[in-house]
C-alpha positions in Angstrom: 46.4 65.9 -40.7 45.2 68.2 -43.5 43.3 65.4 -45.2 41.6 64.5 -41.9 40.5 68.1 -41.3 39.1 68.2 -44.9 37.1 65.0 -44.3 35.7 66.3 -41.0 34.7 69.6 -42.6 32.9 67.8 -45.5 31.0 65.7 -43.0 30.0 68.7 -41.0 28.7 70.6 -44.1 26.8 67.5 -45.2 25.1 67.1 -41.7 24.3 70.7 -40.8 23.7 72.4 -44.1 20.0 73.0 -44.7 18.5 71.2 -47.6 16.7 73.5 -50.1 13.5 71.6 -49.6 13.7 72.2 -45.8 14.2 75.9 -46.5 11.1 75.9 -48.7 9.1 74.1 -46.0 10.3 76.6 -43.4 9.3 79.6 -45.6 5.9 78.0 -46.3 5.3 77.5 -42.5 6.3 81.1 -41.8 4.0 82.5 -44.4 1.1 80.3 -43.2 1.7 81.3 -39.6 1.8 84.9 -40.6 -1.5 84.7 -42.5 -3.2 82.8 -39.6 -2.0 85.5 -37.2 -3.3 88.3 -39.4 -6.6 86.6 -39.8 -6.9 86.1 -36.1 -5.9 89.7 -35.5 -8.6 90.9 -37.9 -11.2 88.7 -36.3 -10.3 90.0 -32.8 -10.3 93.6 -34.1 -13.8 93.1 -35.6 -15.1 91.6 -32.4 -13.6 94.4 -30.3 -15.2 97.0 -32.7 -18.6 95.2 -32.3 -18.4 95.2 -28.5 -17.3 98.8 -28.4 -20.3 99.7 -30.6 -22.8 98.0 -28.3 -21.2 98.9 -24.9 -22.8 102.3 -24.7 -26.2 100.6 -25.1 -25.7 98.5 -22.0 -27.0 100.2 -18.9 -26.9 99.6 -15.2 -30.3 97.9 -15.3 -29.1 95.5 -18.0 -26.4 94.3 -15.7 -29.0 93.6 -13.0 -31.1 91.7 -15.5 -28.2 89.5 -16.4 -27.6 88.8 -12.7 -31.2 87.7 -12.3 -31.0 85.6 -15.4 -28.0 83.7 -14.0 -29.8 83.2 -10.7 -32.8 81.8 -12.5 -30.6 79.4 -14.4 -29.0 78.1 -11.2 -32.3 77.7 -9.5 -33.8 75.9 -12.5 -30.9 73.4 -12.5 -31.4 72.9 -8.8 -35.1 72.1 -9.3 -34.4 69.8 -12.3 -31.7 67.8 -10.4 -31.9 64.0 -10.8 -34.6 64.3 -13.5 -32.2 62.8 -16.0 -28.9 61.0 -16.0 -27.2 64.2 -17.2 -28.2 65.9 -13.9 -27.5 63.0 -11.6 -24.8 65.0 -9.8 -27.3 67.7 -8.9 -28.9 65.9 -5.9 -30.0 66.9 -2.4 -29.4 63.6 -0.7 -27.4 60.5 -1.5 -27.9 57.1 0.2 -25.5 54.3 -0.3 -24.7 50.9 1.3 -21.3 50.5 2.8 -19.3 47.4 3.7 -19.6 47.0 7.5 -18.9 43.3 7.8 -16.1 44.0 10.3 -18.0 46.6 12.3 -17.8 46.3 16.0 -20.6 47.5 18.1 -18.9 49.7 20.7 -21.7 52.2 21.4 -22.9 51.5 25.0 -26.2 53.2 24.3 -27.4 50.2 22.1 -29.7 48.0 24.2 -30.8 45.4 21.7 -28.0 44.0 19.5 -30.2 41.5 17.7 -31.8 44.1 15.5 -28.4 45.5 14.6 -27.1 42.0 13.6 -30.3 41.4 11.7 -30.0 44.6 9.6 -26.3 43.9 9.1 -27.1 40.3 7.8 -29.8 41.6 5.4 -27.5 44.2 4.0 -24.5 41.9 3.6 -26.7 39.3 1.8 -27.2 41.8 -1.1 -25.3 41.2 -4.3 -24.7 44.9 -4.8 -23.3 46.5 -1.6 -22.3 49.6 -3.6 -25.9 50.4 -4.6 -26.5 54.2 -4.4 -29.7 56.2 -4.7 -29.8 60.0 -5.2 -32.8 62.2 -4.6 -33.5 65.6 -6.1 -36.6 67.9 -6.1 -38.2 66.2 -9.1 -36.5 62.9 -9.6 -34.5 59.9 -8.3 -31.3 58.3 -9.7 -29.9 54.9 -8.9 -26.5 53.3 -9.8 -26.6 49.9 -11.4 -23.9 47.3 -12.1 -20.8 48.7 -13.8 -21.5 52.2 -12.6 -24.5 52.8 -15.0 -27.0 55.4 -13.8 -30.7 55.3 -14.4 -33.0 58.2 -13.4 -36.8 58.7 -13.2 -39.2 61.2 -11.8 -41.3 58.3 -10.4 -40.1 56.0 -7.6 -42.2 53.2 -9.0 -40.7 53.5 -12.4 -37.2 53.4 -10.9 -38.1 50.4 -8.8 -39.4 48.6 -11.9 -36.1 49.2 -13.6 -34.1 47.9 -10.6 -36.3 44.9 -9.7 -35.7 42.8 -12.9 -31.9 43.2 -12.6 -32.0 41.6 -9.1 -30.8 38.0 -8.7 -33.9 37.1 -6.6 -37.5 38.1 -6.4 -36.8 40.2 -3.3 -34.5 42.5 -5.1 -31.2 42.1 -3.4 -29.8 45.2 -5.1 -31.7 47.3 -2.6 -32.3 45.1 0.6 -33.2 48.1 2.8 -35.3 49.8 0.2 -33.2 52.9 -0.3 -35.5 53.9 -3.2 -38.4 54.0 -0.9 -36.5 56.1 1.7 -35.2 58.5 -0.9 -38.7 58.9 -2.3 -40.1 59.7 1.1 -37.4 62.4 1.5 -38.3 63.8 -1.9 -42.1 63.8 -1.3 -42.5 64.5 2.4 -39.5 66.5 3.5 -38.3 68.9 0.8 -40.6 71.4 -1.0 -39.8 73.2 -4.2 -42.8 75.5 -4.3 -40.8 78.4 -2.8 -38.2 78.1 -5.5 -40.9 78.5 -8.2 -42.0 81.6 -6.4 -38.4 82.9 -6.4 -38.1 82.3 -10.1 -41.4 84.0 -10.8 -40.4 87.1 -8.8 -37.0 87.2 -10.6 -38.8 87.1 -14.0 -41.2 89.9 -12.9 -38.3 92.0 -11.6 -36.5 91.5 -14.9 -39.5 92.6 -16.9 -39.9 95.7 -14.8 -36.2 96.4 -15.2 -36.5 96.2 -19.0 -38.9 99.2 -18.9 -36.2 101.4 -17.5 -35.4 104.2 -20.0 -32.1 104.0 -21.9 -30.0 106.4 -23.9 -31.7 108.4 -26.6 -31.2 111.7 -28.5 -33.0 114.9 -27.7 -32.6 118.5 -28.8 -31.3 121.0 -26.3 -32.2 124.7 -26.1 -29.7 125.5 -28.9 -31.2 123.0 -31.2 -28.3 120.5 -31.0 -28.8 116.8 -30.7 -27.6 115.4 -27.3 -27.8 112.0 -25.8 -29.7 111.8 -22.6 -30.8 109.0 -20.2 -33.8 109.9 -17.9 -34.0 108.4 -14.5 -36.5 105.6 -14.0 -39.7 106.5 -12.1 -39.6 106.2 -8.4 -42.7 103.9 -8.1 -41.1 101.5 -10.7 -37.8 101.2 -8.9 -39.5 100.7 -5.6 -41.7 98.0 -7.1 -38.5 96.2 -8.4 -36.9 96.5 -5.0 -39.9 95.1 -3.1 -40.3 92.2 -5.6 -36.6 91.4 -5.4 -36.7 91.5 -1.6 -39.6 89.0 -1.5 -37.8 86.7 -3.9 -34.6 86.9 -1.9 -36.4 86.1 1.3 -38.2 83.1 -0.1 -34.9 81.9 -1.7 -33.0 82.2 1.6 -35.7 80.2 3.4 -35.9 77.5 0.7 -32.2 77.0 0.4 -31.6 77.0 4.2 -34.5 74.6 4.6 -33.2 72.2 1.9 -29.7 72.3 3.4 -30.8 71.5 7.0 -33.3 68.8 5.9 -30.7 67.1 3.7 -28.1 67.1 6.4 -30.6 65.8 9.0 -31.9 63.1 6.7 -28.4 61.9 5.9 -27.5 61.7 9.6 -30.8 59.9 10.5 -30.4 57.4 7.7 -27.0 56.4 9.0 -28.3 56.1 12.6 -31.5 54.2 11.8 -29.7 51.7 9.6 -27.1 51.1 12.4 -24.2 52.2 10.1 -25.3 50.1 7.1 -26.1 53.2 5.1 -24.0 56.3 4.5 -25.7 59.5 3.6 -24.2 62.6 1.8 -25.5 66.1 1.1 -25.3 67.1 -2.6 -22.6 69.7 -3.1 -23.7 70.8 -6.5 -27.3 71.3 -5.4 -26.3 73.4 -2.4 -23.9 75.4 -4.5 -26.6 76.2 -7.0 -29.0 77.2 -4.3 -26.7 79.5 -2.4 -25.3 81.0 -5.5 -28.8 81.8 -6.8 -29.6 83.4 -3.4 -26.4 85.4 -3.4 -27.0 86.7 -6.9 -30.5 87.8 -6.0 -29.1 89.6 -3.0 -26.5 91.4 -5.2 -29.4 92.5 -7.4 -31.3 93.8 -4.4 -28.3 95.8 -3.2 -27.9 97.1 -6.7 -31.4 98.4 -6.9 -31.1 99.9 -3.4 -28.0 101.7 -4.5 -29.7 103.0 -7.6 -32.6 104.4 -5.6 -30.3 106.1 -3.1 -28.2 107.5 -5.8 -31.1 108.9 -7.7 -32.6 110.4 -4.5 -29.3 112.1 -3.7 -28.9 113.5 -7.2 -32.4 114.9 -7.2 -31.9 116.4 -3.7 -28.7 118.1 -4.8 -30.4 119.3 -8.0 -33.3 120.8 -6.0 -30.9 122.6 -3.7 -29.1 124.3 -6.6 
């Protein structure tokens, strides 16, 4: 029994005793980890010191300028939707064929069923029933075989790309001419001129906000240097408020207009094609539009609060 215990203890020591090389590797890993942590801590401390040094230089009007810059970015992406394949998901309207070979006409309001069957036969004869076209403010995108997307700012250019890939001269990829319909929506229904006005007013408001005074040193009556920040002039703040209100109004009208037109066009495309086409409203485009409008509204309320606060402080100062 004693010999058996000795053998077991020897095996345990051999299996569980750490090898000197393993100990060296563990120590090396610990030292490397400690150095990495120290370097990261030093970098974070340096970044925090830099931020703390520049924080006093950031004023209330700088925050409003950043809000306007983000709004301009969102609206710019909205206008540029479908101008390239990278922006194919920023679309106002999407039209796509759907498989309706087993569709049963149960709507009693349909008088002539011949046109319904004719449209259905034309659609089902196409060799690409999943063909999809997306329309933005400045471009159109179409999905080819294998999920490949091509985009163009010209409907003719996009049709020239689609037509050679068709199996027949008639272009069976697009039997109901979705490119033509989407281009009509882009050219005749939606209008991006108001969005350019909104971007222009946001830039003008940002330029006027940049003229607001910041912190600077002055000498008081005792000759000591003190940091002061004068109030912006009343005409300038009122001009910023009026400009921002004009931009917010145009943005609200434009975004509401595009949302209603996109939803109506999607619904009418489905009805006029007797269910052979399905239409969708672009989520990303609507999100960018409403976010841009919301940010401009936040900037308007921020300017209004600034004007009211300055007026209240001046009134209290005059009373004293």
